[in-house]
N, C-alpha and C positions, 0 to 999 in steps of 0.2 A: 648466905649463910650456909655452913657446911654441916650436914648432919651425921651423927656417928652413933654407933649400938654398942652398949657395953656386953659383957659376959651374958646378962641376964636376957639382953635384946637378942642376942644370937640363937640362944637357947629356943626361944619363943618363936623365931622365925622356924628355924629346924624343925620344931613340934608341928607348926603351922604346914610346913609342909609334907609332915608324914600324915596329917589330917586329910590334907587334900587328896594325897595319894589313896589313901583310905577309902573317904567319899567317891571316887574313880572308879575303885576295885566295886566297891559296892554298887555301885551305879551298872558298871558292865556285869555283873553278877546278877542285879536286877534284869537286865534287858535281857539276859540269858534266859533267865528263868521266865520271863514273858514269852520271850521266844520258843522255849521250850514248850511251854503250854499251849502256844499258838500250834506249834506244830504236833502235839498231842492229841489237841481237838481235833485238827485236820484230819489225823489219822484217825483220831475216833469215827469220825462223819466217813471216812472213805472206807473203814470197816465196815462199819454200818449199811453201807452202800453197798461192798460188796459181798454182804450177808453174816456180818460178824455181830450184828446187834445182839443183845442178850434176849430181849423178848418181840416175838412176833406174835399176828393176829391174822386170819383172813379165811378164804373159803375151806372146805376139805378135798383133799386129792388125797385118798387111799394110796393111790401108787406113789408116794412120798415118802418114804420109812426115814426121812431126815427131819424133816418139818411138818409134815401130814398136809402140807398146801399153806402153811401159814406165811409164808416167804412169797407167795405170787404176788404178780404185779400187775396191774390193770387201770384205768380211766371209768369209773363206775357213771360218768354221762357221757362218754366219749370225747368232752373237749378239756376236763382236767389232765395236769400232766400225768404220765405213766409213773406210778410211783408202788412201793408195797404200802404206804398209806392209804390210797384209793381204789386198791382192789375191791372186789365185790361180789356176792351171789345175786343173781338175777332171778326171779320168781313170777309164776302167774297169780295175780289172785283169783280165786275161785269165785265167778259171780253167778253161778247156775243158769236158769233160764233168761235171765236179765238181758233184754236187747241190747247191744252195745252198736252205737250208730255214729259213724263219721260224719260230719257236718261240713268238712273241708273240701274243697274240689282241688285240693294241690295234693300231688302225692309226694308220700313222704312227711308230712306236715300236718297230720291228724289234730282234727278238734273233736273229740269226744262229746256225748250227750252226758249231763249231769242224772245221777240216778241215786236214791236213798234205799238203805240195805232193810231188809224187813227184820234181819234174825244178825245176831253178831258171825264174826267170821276171824278163825285162830289162822295163822299162818307159822309153822315149826320151821325153823332153818337151823342147819347145823353147822357147825365151823371148827376151826382148829387153832392151838395156840402152843407156841414152841418157847422154851425158855432154857437159860443155859448159866448154871451161876457156877460153872468149873475156876474161873479166875476168882470168885469171891465165895468160897464154900459156905455161907449161912444159912440161916432160916430166914426166906422171903416172902414177903406179902407183895400179890400181885391184883390190882386192883381192875374191875373192867365196869365200865359203864355204857348200858347201851341207851340209845336214844330212839323214842318212835316219832313217826311224823304226827302233825299235830292232831288233839281229839283221840289218837289212839293209845294204847298201854301196852308195855312191854313187859318181859321178863326172862332172865338168864336162870338154866337150869344145868345140872351135870347130863352126862350121857346114863343111859342107865346100865351097860356094864360094869362089871365089878372087878376086874383086874387091875385098877390102878392106873399111873400114868405109864408111858412107853419110853424106854430109852431111844432114842434118837438114833439110826442107823442102824435098828435090828431090823425084825421081821415087821413089825410095825403091826396096829393095832386092827381088829375087826372092822368095818363100815360103822360110823354110827348108827344106834340101833333107833334110840326114841328119848326124850328127855326124860328126866327123872327129875320132877319139882316135889316131889315129897322129901327130898334130904336137906331141903333148903332151911336153914337154922336162924330165922329171925333176932336181927340184935346179937349176935355172938360174934365175935371177934377172933383171929388167930392167937392161939397161945400154946402152950408145949404140949396139951393134950391134941390140939390139932395137927401140929407139926409131927407129933409122933403116930398120931391116927391113920386113917385112911387117907393115903397121897391126895386122891382126887375128891377130898370134903371142899365143898365149896359152903363158903360163908355167907348169906344174904346181908347186906347193911343198908341199902336204900331205905325211904322214910319208914322206919319201923319194919323194916322188910317187907312192905307191900306193894302191890302190883300199879305202877304208875306211868305217868308220860316217858319218864327217867326210870332207869332201873340200876341198882349198882352191887354187884357181887364179889367177894372175894377169895381169892387160890391162896391158900396157906401152902407153900412150895418148901419141903423140910432142906437143911443143908446137905452138901454133898450130893444133890441128887442129878446134877451134872446136866448134859443138853437133855431133854427131854419134849415131848409133847404129848398134846391131851385135845378130847374133844368138847365141846359143849353145844347149848342151843341157845338160841333165842326165838319167843315168841311172841309174836305181833298179834295184838284182838283188836280188831275193828268194830266197836261198839254198833248194836242195833239205831238205825236214827241217822247213822253217820250219812253224811253224802259226798259221792266219789264222782270222778267226772273219767267216763270211760278214756282210754290209753293213754292215761298221765301215769307219768313216774314219781312215784311216791317213795322218798329217800329214808331209808333209818341207818343209823350207824353206832358203831361199838367200838370204845376205847380201851386200851391197855394199858396202864402203867406200872412199873415197878423202880424200886429205890436198890442203892447198893450193887452195882452202881444205876445211877437213874437212867431210865429208858424208858421209850413208849412207841406204842404203834397202833393202829387203825385200821376197821375195815369198814364195809358198807354193804346196807341191804337195797336190793333197787325191787320194788315192788310194783306189778303191773296190773291195771283191772282191763285186761283183753291188750293184748300185744299183736294181733296180727288185723292190720286195719284197712278194708277195702273202701276206694276212692273210686268213685262213677264221673264219668264225663262223657258228653252229647256233644256232636260235631254234626255238619252237613256233607255226606259223602258227595251227592249228585243233588243239585237244585231241584232240578228238573221243572224249569219253567219255560213257558214257550218265550218268543221274543217279545219284548216290550210288556211283560207282565212282572210286576212288582210280589214278589215273595213274602207272604206274612202269614202263612198257614202255620198253628201252632205257635205263633209267635218266634217263628223260626223264619230264616230267609230259604223257603222252601216251598213248592207247592204239592200238590197230587200226583203222584207218580214218581217223587223224588226219593233219595235214599238216606235215611238218618241212621247216624253211626256211633255206637254206644262202645264206651272202654270202661273197663273193671279192673284197676291196679291192684293187684294186693302185695302185701309185704310185711315182712316181720321187724318191727319198729323197738325192739330191743335195742339200747346203745352201748356202747363199749367192744362190742365183738371185732376180734383178731388185731386186739391192743393188749399189749404186754405179755406176758408169759401165761395167764389164764386165756387170753384172746382165742384159743383154737379148743378148748376147755368144755364141750357141749354140756357136759354134765352141771354146769355153772351158769347155762343159760336156758330161758324155754325156747322149746321147739316143739311145731304141730307134732302129734301122734301120728305115727306113720300109716298115710291110707287115710286119715279122716279130713283132710283141707277141701270140704265141696262148697261151693259157690252155687248159689242157686239165683235165676234173674229170672220171676215169674212177671209176664206180662198181662195178667191179668189180675193186677191186686187192687187196681182201681180202675173205676170207667171213666173218670172227670179230671182228675188233677195229674198231671206230668209233673209238676216241680215236687213234689212231696214224695209220692208212692209211685214205683213203675206200673206204667197203663198204656205200654205201646203197640199192647194184642187189639186195643179199643181203636186204635187209628189205622194199624196197619195190617196186612199180608200176614204178619207173620214173619218169619227169618227169612232174609234174603238169601242166604246162602249156607250150606252145611259149614260146620267148623268143624276145625282139625286143630291139632297137637303139635309143637314143636318148631314154630314158625320164628325164622330168622326176624322177621317186621311183619306185622299184621298193621299196619299205617294205610295199605291200600284197600284197606275192606269197603266191600260194599261199592267201590266202582264200577265193576263188572259182576255178573251172576258168577262167575268162575274165581274171583279175588280170593285173597286168601284173608278168612275169618277164623278167630278162634285164639289158642293160648299161645302163649312164646316158651312154655315150659314144655318139653316131651314128656311123654306118656301120659299126658292127662284124657281122660275116659271123659265122654257127654252122652248122657241120657236124657230124651226128648218127650215132653208130654204133649196129647193131641193125638196120637196115634199117627207123628210123623217121623218114622223110623231113621229117614236123610238128613232129617232137620229142618228143611226146606218146608217153610209155611209153619213151623211150629211155634207156640204163643208161649211156652215154658220150655227151660233147661235145666239142667244140675251137672255142673263139670266138677269132677274128682280129679283135683290138680295132682300132676306126677303119677297118677297111679297109687297102687297097693300101697307101696313101700316109700312112698316121698313125704320128706319132711320139710318143712320149711324153715331156714335158720335166719340168726339174725346176721347181719351184712358183716362181712370180714371175715367170714369162715372158707377158708381155702377149699375150692370142688364143690361148694354147697349152693344151693339156691336161696335167695333172701329175698327175690322180687320177680314179679310176671306180670301179665296183663292179659286178659280176655276181650276181644273185641268182636263185635257183632252186628248186623247191619239189619233194618227193617224200609220196607218201601209203603211210602205214606200211601193210603187209600184216597 
């Protein structure tokens, strides 16, 4: 059977063809729009990676008159990727006279003792943030959330200076001075008054504005403020009765978010109760046993007349040094103060226990050899009276107890590592020392 089309049928076919062409054009247009959106998103991510993100927060770098340090990159634990979301400020927790003991025998892998705080400790850390509303000049609300380690509290406060924010690229603000928490306004939100008032007015939002394990603050950025940066402080409080572990890293974090356009960034605070760990080890340099005698003195393969060798490894255990754009900024890391790293080994501390407290004076003739500094190796210490014993770091000075000026026969020594100007840096700092070892020997009686 032959099919035929009348005039209306021809019109319908033509109309259907037009519809199909229109749908095809719409599909192509849609695909182009999706592709454009993808390209735009990719360009946004690339721009953000290149430093065009509207919002950054990070450590303080007073020499950076564009971002104030907010754009720095780092790796807060030395393992996560180096980004401007993982930058950090590392600080030492002041522990006063609390004895910090490394129970590990593996250098570089400290296992600290647990201790309980008798009184609260507050740690104040300055930060920077940068914002640019050039492409969207409207009033903006920037929200900051600080997260403290478990059991601690935290608060965000403005800096105490009164000159408002600073335009990026200008002379820059003075260094952060001190936190001003008295201007925090619990329960208030950004409004016309805030936007037209003091530029650096921080509005506390949190749980009724109270200090807690997490704290929220809001910054009201007025329209057309252009690129600028500002300081703020995060205060961590460790309550009395809190148990801490020496040499453990405690992580706090701050996240910042803004809208129009949506942007976010974060930074970290790494807090260390003790950042220089000492690891002491013992070995037999010379057994000193006659032929056929099984060595068993002091639970060691050694006999009277043999030589024991002790080594004290010291190192700065703070992580993340040398990584990212902040990796060489000493102000963001704890180092020992100049000339203050003194290591004491007293062989008279105990007359019976060799395992828990040093007692080498009770069973030896004192130091077998004098101690010197700047040794390329001290691995042979104790093999002969003239063998190299002492510190691998140059400039170390030694003081001896017991009227032994040469060191030989002394039962106690104090080593001032590196001399009066020396500082022990975290690993990764170019041209700086992060680790060394002091080795000495005693002859068993």
